[in-house]
Backbone atoms as SQL, in Angstrom:
CREATE TABLE atoms (id INTEGER PRIMARY KEY, chain TEXT, resi INTEGER, resn TEXT, atom TEXT, x REAL, y REAL, z REAL);
INSERT INTO atoms VALUES
  (1, 'A', 1, 'ILE', 'N', 0.805, -1.167, 0.015),
  (2, 'A', 1, 'ILE', 'CA', 0.072, 0.025, 0.042),
  (3, 'A', 1, 'ILE', 'C', 0.835, 1.248, 0.010),
  (4, 'A', 2, 'THR', 'N', 1.870, 1.255, 0.768),
  (5, 'A', 2, 'THR', 'CA', 2.797, 2.436, 0.821),
  (6, 'A', 2, 'THR', 'C', 3.372, 2.732, -0.494),
  (7, 'A', 3, 'GLY', 'N', 3.968, 1.713, -1.306),
  (8, 'A', 3, 'GLY', 'CA', 4.457, 1.937, -2.580),
  (9, 'A', 3, 'GLY', 'C', 3.463, 2.549, -3.544),
  (10, 'A', 4, 'ASN', 'N', 2.340, 2.204, -3.476),
  (11, 'A', 4, 'ASN', 'CA', 1.221, 2.740, -4.242),
  (12, 'A', 4, 'ASN', 'C', 1.077, 4.246, -4.026),
  (13, 'A', 5, 'LYS', 'N', 1.105, 4.663, -2.845),
  (14, 'A', 5, 'LYS', 'CA', 0.899, 6.015, -2.449),
  (15, 'A', 5, 'LYS', 'C', 2.050, 6.827, -2.836),
  (16, 'A', 6, 'THR', 'N', 3.239, 6.252, -2.771),
  (17, 'A', 6, 'THR', 'CA', 4.475, 6.939, -3.255),
  (18, 'A', 6, 'THR', 'C', 4.384, 7.286, -4.679),
  (19, 'A', 7, 'SER', 'N', 3.956, 6.297, -5.518),
  (20, 'A', 7, 'SER', 'CA', 3.974, 6.404, -6.951),
  (21, 'A', 7, 'SER', 'C', 2.993, 7.465, -7.354),
  (22, 'A', 8, 'VAL', 'N', 1.754, 7.529, -6.616),
  (23, 'A', 8, 'VAL', 'CA', 0.885, 8.523, -6.906),
  (24, 'A', 8, 'VAL', 'C', 1.426, 9.933, -6.515),
  (25, 'A', 9, 'ALA', 'N', 2.006, 10.056, -5.463),
  (26, 'A', 9, 'ALA', 'CA', 2.576, 11.313, -5.112),
  (27, 'A', 9, 'ALA', 'C', 3.576, 11.786, -6.070),
  (28, 'A', 10, 'MET', 'N', 4.423, 10.895, -6.508),
  (29, 'A', 10, 'MET', 'CA', 5.523, 11.214, -7.531),
  (30, 'A', 10, 'MET', 'C', 4.842, 11.725, -8.781),
  (31, 'A', 11, 'ALA', 'N', 3.810, 10.888, -9.224),
  (32, 'A', 11, 'ALA', 'CA', 3.151, 11.279, -10.511),
  (33, 'A', 11, 'ALA', 'C', 2.402, 12.662, -10.473),
  (34, 'A', 12, 'SER', 'N', 1.874, 12.978, -9.221),
  (35, 'A', 12, 'SER', 'CA', 1.123, 14.208, -9.093),
  (36, 'A', 12, 'SER', 'C', 1.954, 15.421, -8.897),
  (37, 'A', 13, 'SER', 'N', 3.232, 15.173, -8.391),
  (38, 'A', 13, 'SER', 'CA', 4.112, 16.354, -8.283),
  (39, 'A', 13, 'SER', 'C', 4.417, 17.032, -9.567),
  (40, 'A', 14, 'ASP', 'N', 4.551, 18.261, -9.728),
  (41, 'A', 14, 'ASP', 'CA', 4.722, 18.931, -10.880),
  (42, 'A', 14, 'ASP', 'C', 6.154, 19.132, -11.236),
  (43, 'A', 15, 'VAL', 'N', 6.692, 18.216, -12.097),
  (44, 'A', 15, 'VAL', 'CA', 8.108, 18.134, -12.432),
  (45, 'A', 15, 'VAL', 'C', 8.238, 18.842, -13.821),
  (46, 'A', 16, 'LYS', 'N', 9.113, 19.850, -13.825),
  (47, 'A', 16, 'LYS', 'CA', 9.484, 20.611, -15.022),
  (48, 'A', 16, 'LYS', 'C', 10.765, 20.281, -15.580),
  (49, 'A', 17, 'PRO', 'N', 10.932, 20.157, -16.912),
  (50, 'A', 17, 'PRO', 'CA', 12.297, 19.831, -17.471),
  (51, 'A', 17, 'PRO', 'C', 13.238, 21.104, -17.241),
  (52, 'A', 18, 'LYS', 'N', 14.536, 20.796, -17.130),
  (53, 'A', 18, 'LYS', 'CA', 15.470, 21.839, -17.008),
  (54, 'A', 18, 'LYS', 'C', 16.051, 22.287, -18.352),
  (55, 'A', 19, 'SER', 'N', 16.130, 21.327, -19.315),
  (56, 'A', 19, 'SER', 'CA', 16.640, 21.690, -20.654),
  (57, 'A', 19, 'SER', 'C', 15.975, 20.668, -21.732),
  (58, 'A', 20, 'VAL', 'N', 16.163, 21.111, -22.955),
  (59, 'A', 20, 'VAL', 'CA', 15.638, 20.285, -24.021),
  (60, 'A', 20, 'VAL', 'C', 16.630, 20.161, -25.195),
  (61, 'A', 21, 'SER', 'N', 16.767, 19.104, -25.787),
  (62, 'A', 21, 'SER', 'CA', 17.611, 18.909, -27.028),
  (63, 'A', 21, 'SER', 'C', 16.818, 18.057, -27.996),
  (64, 'A', 22, 'HIS', 'N', 17.352, 18.110, -29.285),
  (65, 'A', 22, 'HIS', 'CA', 16.609, 17.291, -30.314),
  (66, 'A', 22, 'HIS', 'C', 17.436, 16.043, -30.505),
  (67, 'A', 23, 'ALA', 'N', 16.651, 14.952, -30.797),
  (68, 'A', 23, 'ALA', 'CA', 17.322, 13.636, -31.157),
  (69, 'A', 23, 'ALA', 'C', 18.113, 13.722, -32.467),
  (70, 'A', 24, 'LYS', 'N', 19.253, 12.982, -32.348),
  (71, 'A', 24, 'LYS', 'CA', 20.169, 12.988, -33.624),
  (72, 'A', 24, 'LYS', 'C', 19.995, 11.705, -34.405),
  (73, 'A', 25, 'LYS', 'N', 19.798, 10.536, -33.617),
  (74, 'A', 25, 'LYS', 'CA', 19.630, 9.313, -34.300),
  (75, 'A', 25, 'LYS', 'C', 18.554, 8.376, -33.529),
  (76, 'A', 26, 'TRP', 'N', 18.004, 7.520, -34.279),
  (77, 'A', 26, 'TRP', 'CA', 16.988, 6.620, -33.668),
  (78, 'A', 26, 'TRP', 'C', 17.474, 5.665, -32.616),
  (79, 'A', 27, 'SER', 'N', 16.744, 5.410, -31.570),
  (80, 'A', 27, 'SER', 'CA', 17.018, 4.428, -30.478),
  (81, 'A', 27, 'SER', 'C', 15.618, 3.981, -29.974),
  (82, 'A', 28, 'GLU', 'N', 15.699, 2.995, -29.125),
  (83, 'A', 28, 'GLU', 'CA', 14.399, 2.526, -28.430),
  (84, 'A', 28, 'GLU', 'C', 13.832, 3.707, -27.585),
  (85, 'A', 29, 'GLU', 'N', 14.731, 4.376, -26.956),
  (86, 'A', 29, 'GLU', 'CA', 14.325, 5.612, -26.150),
  (87, 'A', 29, 'GLU', 'C', 13.578, 6.561, -26.988),
  (88, 'A', 30, 'ILE', 'N', 14.192, 6.884, -28.111),
  (89, 'A', 30, 'ILE', 'CA', 13.697, 7.920, -29.028),
  (90, 'A', 30, 'ILE', 'C', 12.331, 7.416, -29.586),
  (91, 'A', 31, 'GLU', 'N', 12.260, 6.142, -29.804),
  (92, 'A', 31, 'GLU', 'CA', 10.904, 5.615, -30.415),
  (93, 'A', 31, 'GLU', 'C', 9.869, 5.914, -29.337),
  (94, 'A', 32, 'ASN', 'N', 10.126, 5.689, -28.144),
  (95, 'A', 32, 'ASN', 'CA', 9.086, 5.816, -27.019),
  (96, 'A', 32, 'ASN', 'C', 8.707, 7.365, -26.829),
  (97, 'A', 33, 'LEU', 'N', 9.794, 8.168, -26.902),
  (98, 'A', 33, 'LEU', 'CA', 9.532, 9.622, -26.789),
  (99, 'A', 33, 'LEU', 'C', 8.758, 10.093, -27.993),
  (100, 'A', 34, 'TYR', 'N', 8.949, 9.559, -29.118),
  (101, 'A', 34, 'TYR', 'CA', 8.155, 9.897, -30.310),
  (102, 'A', 34, 'TYR', 'C', 6.743, 9.611, -30.149),
  (103, 'A', 35, 'ARG', 'N', 6.388, 8.419, -29.527),
  (104, 'A', 35, 'ARG', 'CA', 5.004, 8.054, -29.330),
  (105, 'A', 35, 'ARG', 'C', 4.382, 8.957, -28.203),
  (106, 'A', 36, 'PHE', 'N', 5.004, 9.394, -27.247),
  (107, 'A', 36, 'PHE', 'CA', 4.523, 10.183, -26.230),
  (108, 'A', 36, 'PHE', 'C', 4.312, 11.584, -26.856),
  (109, 'A', 37, 'GLN', 'N', 5.192, 12.042, -27.546),
  (110, 'A', 37, 'GLN', 'CA', 5.101, 13.443, -28.215),
  (111, 'A', 37, 'GLN', 'C', 4.016, 13.328, -29.253),
  (112, 'A', 38, 'HIS', 'N', 3.799, 12.292, -29.975),
  (113, 'A', 38, 'HIS', 'CA', 2.705, 12.297, -30.964),
  (114, 'A', 38, 'HIS', 'C', 1.390, 12.357, -30.315),
  (115, 'A', 39, 'ALA', 'N', 1.235, 11.789, -29.112),
  (116, 'A', 39, 'ALA', 'CA', -0.027, 11.922, -28.243),
  (117, 'A', 39, 'ALA', 'C', -0.180, 13.217, -27.524),
  (118, 'A', 40, 'GLY', 'N', 0.853, 14.111, -27.619),
  (119, 'A', 40, 'GLY', 'CA', 0.659, 15.341, -26.959),
  (120, 'A', 40, 'GLY', 'C', 1.322, 15.537, -25.608),
  (121, 'A', 41, 'TYR', 'N', 2.363, 14.670, -25.339),
  (122, 'A', 41, 'TYR', 'CA', 2.965, 14.900, -24.028),
  (123, 'A', 41, 'TYR', 'C', 4.484, 15.003, -24.290),
  (124, 'A', 42, 'ARG', 'N', 5.218, 15.604, -23.363),
  (125, 'A', 42, 'ARG', 'CA', 6.649, 15.686, -23.476),
  (126, 'A', 42, 'ARG', 'C', 7.255, 14.284, -23.450),
  (127, 'A', 43, 'ASP', 'N', 6.831, 13.468, -22.504),
  (128, 'A', 43, 'ASP', 'CA', 7.598, 12.254, -22.184),
  (129, 'A', 43, 'ASP', 'C', 6.627, 11.359, -21.304),
  (130, 'A', 44, 'GLU', 'N', 7.190, 10.313, -20.710),
  (131, 'A', 44, 'GLU', 'CA', 6.411, 9.415, -19.849),
  (132, 'A', 44, 'GLU', 'C', 6.077, 10.046, -18.552),
  (133, 'A', 45, 'ILE', 'N', 7.039, 10.914, -18.074),
  (134, 'A', 45, 'ILE', 'CA', 6.780, 11.549, -16.865),
  (135, 'A', 45, 'ILE', 'C', 5.630, 12.467, -16.870),
  (136, 'A', 46, 'GLU', 'N', 5.520, 13.310, -17.909),
  (137, 'A', 46, 'GLU', 'CA', 4.398, 14.230, -18.076),
  (138, 'A', 46, 'GLU', 'C', 3.085, 13.408, -18.251),
  (139, 'A', 47, 'TYR', 'N', 3.249, 12.349, -19.049),
  (140, 'A', 47, 'TYR', 'CA', 2.015, 11.486, -19.259),
  (141, 'A', 47, 'TYR', 'C', 1.479, 10.974, -17.926),
  (142, 'A', 48, 'LYS', 'N', 2.317, 10.380, -17.077),
  (143, 'A', 48, 'LYS', 'CA', 1.943, 9.929, -15.756),
  (144, 'A', 48, 'LYS', 'C', 1.336, 11.093, -14.884),
  (145, 'A', 49, 'GLN', 'N', 1.915, 12.228, -14.975),
  (146, 'A', 49, 'GLN', 'CA', 1.404, 13.360, -14.173),
  (147, 'A', 49, 'GLN', 'C', -0.026, 13.765, -14.571),
  (148, 'A', 50, 'VAL', 'N', -0.137, 13.926, -15.927),
  (149, 'A', 50, 'VAL', 'CA', -1.435, 14.387, -16.394),
  (150, 'A', 50, 'VAL', 'C', -2.533, 13.313, -16.260),
  (151, 'A', 51, 'LYS', 'N', -2.229, 11.989, -16.567),
  (152, 'A', 51, 'LYS', 'CA', -3.283, 10.952, -16.626),
  (153, 'A', 51, 'LYS', 'C', -3.332, 10.269, -15.219),
  (154, 'A', 52, 'GLN', 'N', -2.558, 10.616, -14.373),
  (155, 'A', 52, 'GLN', 'CA', -2.529, 9.964, -13.004),
  (156, 'A', 52, 'GLN', 'C', -2.444, 8.497, -12.954),
  (157, 'A', 53, 'VAL', 'N', -1.576, 7.910, -13.807),
  (158, 'A', 53, 'VAL', 'CA', -1.432, 6.536, -14.012),
  (159, 'A', 53, 'VAL', 'C', 0.071, 6.121, -13.414),
  (160, 'A', 54, 'SER', 'N', 0.168, 4.931, -13.061),
  (161, 'A', 54, 'SER', 'CA', 1.555, 4.500, -12.576),
  (162, 'A', 54, 'SER', 'C', 2.228, 3.590, -13.728),
  (163, 'A', 55, 'MET', 'N', 1.463, 3.110, -14.594),
  (164, 'A', 55, 'MET', 'CA', 1.987, 2.263, -15.611),
  (165, 'A', 55, 'MET', 'C', 1.518, 2.588, -17.033),
  (166, 'A', 56, 'VAL', 'N', 2.315, 2.407, -18.037),
  (167, 'A', 56, 'VAL', 'CA', 1.962, 2.592, -19.388),
  (168, 'A', 56, 'VAL', 'C', 1.843, 1.276, -20.224),
  (169, 'A', 57, 'ASP', 'N', 0.974, 1.143, -20.920),
  (170, 'A', 57, 'ASP', 'CA', 0.709, -0.161, -21.761),
  (171, 'A', 57, 'ASP', 'C', 1.888, -0.168, -22.778),
  (172, 'A', 58, 'ARG', 'N', 2.614, -1.332, -22.631),
  (173, 'A', 58, 'ARG', 'CA', 3.681, -1.611, -23.587),
  (174, 'A', 58, 'ARG', 'C', 3.738, -2.893, -24.230),
  (175, 'A', 59, 'TRP', 'N', 4.256, -3.032, -25.436),
  (176, 'A', 59, 'TRP', 'CA', 4.362, -4.317, -26.100),
  (177, 'A', 59, 'TRP', 'C', 5.458, -5.198, -25.291),
  (178, 'A', 60, 'PRO', 'N', 5.033, -6.311, -24.913),
  (179, 'A', 60, 'PRO', 'CA', 6.038, -7.248, -24.125),
  (180, 'A', 60, 'PRO', 'C', 7.262, -7.649, -25.033),
  (181, 'A', 61, 'GLU', 'N', 7.097, -7.704, -26.263),
  (182, 'A', 61, 'GLU', 'CA', 8.227, -8.200, -27.090),
  (183, 'A', 61, 'GLU', 'C', 9.321, -7.162, -27.274),
  (184, 'A', 62, 'THR', 'N', 8.760, -5.866, -27.384),
  (185, 'A', 62, 'THR', 'CA', 9.816, -4.776, -27.761),
  (186, 'A', 62, 'THR', 'C', 9.890, -3.825, -26.629),
  (187, 'A', 63, 'GLY', 'N', 8.923, -3.670, -25.734),
  (188, 'A', 63, 'GLY', 'CA', 8.979, -2.608, -24.596),
  (189, 'A', 63, 'GLY', 'C', 8.581, -1.305, -25.221),
  (190, 'A', 64, 'TYR', 'N', 8.108, -1.156, -26.442),
  (191, 'A', 64, 'TYR', 'CA', 7.578, 0.022, -26.963),
  (192, 'A', 64, 'TYR', 'C', 6.200, 0.341, -26.426),
  (193, 'A', 65, 'VAL', 'N', 5.849, 1.589, -26.360),
  (194, 'A', 65, 'VAL', 'CA', 4.509, 2.054, -25.873),
  (195, 'A', 65, 'VAL', 'C', 3.488, 1.403, -26.861),
  (196, 'A', 66, 'LYS', 'N', 2.477, 0.913, -26.221),
  (197, 'A', 66, 'LYS', 'CA', 1.380, 0.246, -27.084),
  (198, 'A', 66, 'LYS', 'C', 0.297, 1.036, -27.216),
  (199, 'A', 67, 'LYS', 'N', -0.206, 1.798, -26.158),
  (200, 'A', 67, 'LYS', 'CA', -1.443, 2.554, -26.229),
  (201, 'A', 67, 'LYS', 'C', -1.255, 3.792, -25.219),
  (202, 'A', 68, 'LEU', 'N', -1.690, 4.970, -25.755),
  (203, 'A', 68, 'LEU', 'CA', -1.684, 6.186, -24.944),
  (204, 'A', 68, 'LEU', 'C', -2.973, 6.912, -25.027),
  (205, 'A', 69, 'GLU', 'N', -3.504, 7.513, -24.009),
  (206, 'A', 69, 'GLU', 'CA', -4.638, 8.348, -24.036),
  (207, 'A', 69, 'GLU', 'C', -4.248, 9.682, -24.106),
  (208, 'A', 70, 'ARG', 'N', -4.863, 10.416, -25.127),
  (209, 'A', 70, 'ARG', 'CA', -4.593, 11.836, -25.401),
  (210, 'A', 70, 'ARG', 'C', -5.299, 12.640, -24.336),
  (211, 'A', 71, 'ARG', 'N', -5.074, 13.977, -24.292),
  (212, 'A', 71, 'ARG', 'CA', -5.656, 14.904, -23.395),
  (213, 'A', 71, 'ARG', 'C', -7.139, 14.923, -23.618),
  (214, 'A', 72, 'ASP', 'N', -7.662, 14.698, -24.749),
  (215, 'A', 72, 'ASP', 'CA', -9.103, 14.765, -25.066),
  (216, 'A', 72, 'ASP', 'C', -9.711, 13.487, -24.814),
  (217, 'A', 73, 'ASN', 'N', -9.059, 12.530, -24.119),
  (218, 'A', 73, 'ASN', 'CA', -9.569, 11.247, -23.839),
  (219, 'A', 73, 'ASN', 'C', -9.803, 10.223, -24.865),
  (220, 'A', 74, 'THR', 'N', -9.235, 10.526, -26.103),
  (221, 'A', 74, 'THR', 'CA', -9.179, 9.556, -27.200),
  (222, 'A', 74, 'THR', 'C', -7.917, 8.830, -27.073),
  (223, 'A', 75, 'PHE', 'N', -7.754, 7.651, -27.675),
  (224, 'A', 75, 'PHE', 'CA', -6.634, 6.843, -27.554),
  (225, 'A', 75, 'PHE', 'C', -5.911, 6.716, -28.885),
  (226, 'A', 76, 'TYR', 'N', -4.516, 6.633, -28.778),
  (227, 'A', 76, 'TYR', 'CA', -3.625, 6.286, -29.865),
  (228, 'A', 76, 'TYR', 'C', -3.129, 4.823, -29.599),
  (229, 'A', 77, 'TYR', 'N', -3.219, 4.024, -30.676),
  (230, 'A', 77, 'TYR', 'CA', -2.695, 2.627, -30.472),
  (231, 'A', 77, 'TYR', 'C', -1.513, 2.514, -31.386),
  (232, 'A', 78, 'TYR', 'N', -0.365, 1.949, -31.007),
  (233, 'A', 78, 'TYR', 'CA', 0.788, 1.859, -31.737),
  (234, 'A', 78, 'TYR', 'C', 1.186, 0.427, -31.998),
  (235, 'A', 79, 'ASN', 'N', 1.948, 0.197, -33.083),
  (236, 'A', 79, 'ASN', 'CA', 2.403, -1.023, -33.610),
  (237, 'A', 79, 'ASN', 'C', 3.521, -1.626, -32.681),
  (238, 'A', 80, 'ARG', 'N', 3.815, -2.895, -32.866),
  (239, 'A', 80, 'ARG', 'CA', 4.935, -3.539, -32.059),
  (240, 'A', 80, 'ARG', 'C', 6.298, -3.020, -32.748),
  (241, 'A', 81, 'GLN', 'N', 6.232, -2.700, -34.086),
  (242, 'A', 81, 'GLN', 'CA', 7.517, -2.382, -34.628),
  (243, 'A', 81, 'GLN', 'C', 7.686, -0.821, -34.634),
  (244, 'A', 82, 'ARG', 'N', 8.902, -0.462, -35.016),
  (245, 'A', 82, 'ARG', 'CA', 9.265, 0.928, -35.053),
  (246, 'A', 82, 'ARG', 'C', 8.338, 1.821, -35.799),
  (247, 'A', 83, 'GLU', 'N', 7.944, 2.890, -35.374),
  (248, 'A', 83, 'GLU', 'CA', 7.034, 3.845, -36.113),
  (249, 'A', 83, 'GLU', 'C', 7.753, 5.245, -36.359),
  (250, 'A', 84, 'CYS', 'N', 8.818, 5.419, -35.768),
  (251, 'A', 84, 'CYS', 'CA', 9.396, 6.709, -35.941),
  (252, 'A', 84, 'CYS', 'C', 10.421, 6.622, -37.069),
  (253, 'A', 85, 'ASP', 'N', 10.122, 7.102, -38.276),
  (254, 'A', 85, 'ASP', 'CA', 10.954, 7.056, -39.435),
  (255, 'A', 85, 'ASP', 'C', 12.268, 7.923, -39.157),
  (256, 'A', 86, 'ASP', 'N', 13.199, 7.585, -39.940),
  (257, 'A', 86, 'ASP', 'CA', 14.474, 8.458, -39.798),
  (258, 'A', 86, 'ASP', 'C', 14.283, 9.840, -39.977),
  (259, 'A', 87, 'LYS', 'N', 13.299, 10.188, -41.024),
  (260, 'A', 87, 'LYS', 'CA', 13.074, 11.629, -41.264),
  (261, 'A', 87, 'LYS', 'C', 12.350, 12.315, -40.205),
  (262, 'A', 88, 'GLU', 'N', 11.831, 11.611, -39.267),
  (263, 'A', 88, 'GLU', 'CA', 11.040, 12.212, -38.105),
  (264, 'A', 88, 'GLU', 'C', 11.975, 12.346, -36.825),
  (265, 'A', 89, 'VAL', 'N', 13.099, 11.544, -36.807),
  (266, 'A', 89, 'VAL', 'CA', 13.916, 11.496, -35.547),
  (267, 'A', 89, 'VAL', 'C', 14.323, 12.888, -35.079),
  (268, 'A', 90, 'HIS', 'N', 14.754, 13.786, -35.990),
  (269, 'A', 90, 'HIS', 'CA', 15.258, 15.151, -35.487),
  (270, 'A', 90, 'HIS', 'C', 14.103, 16.040, -34.929),
  (271, 'A', 91, 'LYS', 'N', 12.786, 15.569, -35.060),
  (272, 'A', 91, 'LYS', 'CA', 11.641, 16.355, -34.423),
  (273, 'A', 91, 'LYS', 'C', 11.524, 16.002, -33.076),
  (274, 'A', 92, 'VAL', 'N', 12.045, 14.709, -32.657),
  (275, 'A', 92, 'VAL', 'CA', 11.763, 14.316, -31.212),
  (276, 'A', 92, 'VAL', 'C', 12.617, 15.062, -30.249),
  (277, 'A', 93, 'LYS', 'N', 11.971, 15.626, -29.206),
  (278, 'A', 93, 'LYS', 'CA', 12.637, 16.457, -28.212),
  (279, 'A', 93, 'LYS', 'C', 12.900, 15.546, -26.967),
  (280, 'A', 94, 'ILE', 'N', 14.156, 15.773, -26.533),
  (281, 'A', 94, 'ILE', 'CA', 14.662, 14.966, -25.260),
  (282, 'A', 94, 'ILE', 'C', 14.803, 15.972, -24.123),
  (283, 'A', 95, 'TYR', 'N', 13.942, 15.752, -23.116),
  (284, 'A', 95, 'TYR', 'CA', 13.898, 16.599, -21.942),
  (285, 'A', 95, 'TYR', 'C', 14.812, 16.137, -20.861),
  (286, 'A', 96, 'ALA', 'N', 15.607, 16.990, -20.245),
  (287, 'A', 96, 'ALA', 'CA', 16.459, 16.702, -19.026),
  (288, 'A', 96, 'ALA', 'C', 15.863, 17.356, -17.820),
  (289, 'A', 97, 'TYR', 'N', 15.843, 16.494, -16.742),
  (290, 'A', 97, 'TYR', 'CA', 15.220, 16.945, -15.520),
  (291, 'A', 97, 'TYR', 'C', 16.253, 17.115, -14.476);
């Protein structure tokens, strides 16, 4: 029970990034950031803050994000495979906290 309260407290605290940079090449981390940003969030931290969730649906095979709820309460569903094309990589923002 204590662990549950801690994760909710962490998710509800308003964490702001200190700096931002753009991705240079694709990686699994960039793939997941692309999916969060496609759905309208900076990253997993902001998604958990806004949606008040402790877990994100992921594909067990790849670990990529499977499903995200947008701010307007509609859902984005993502494939098991890579979705962030090389031409899109430079648009992905990497936030440092």
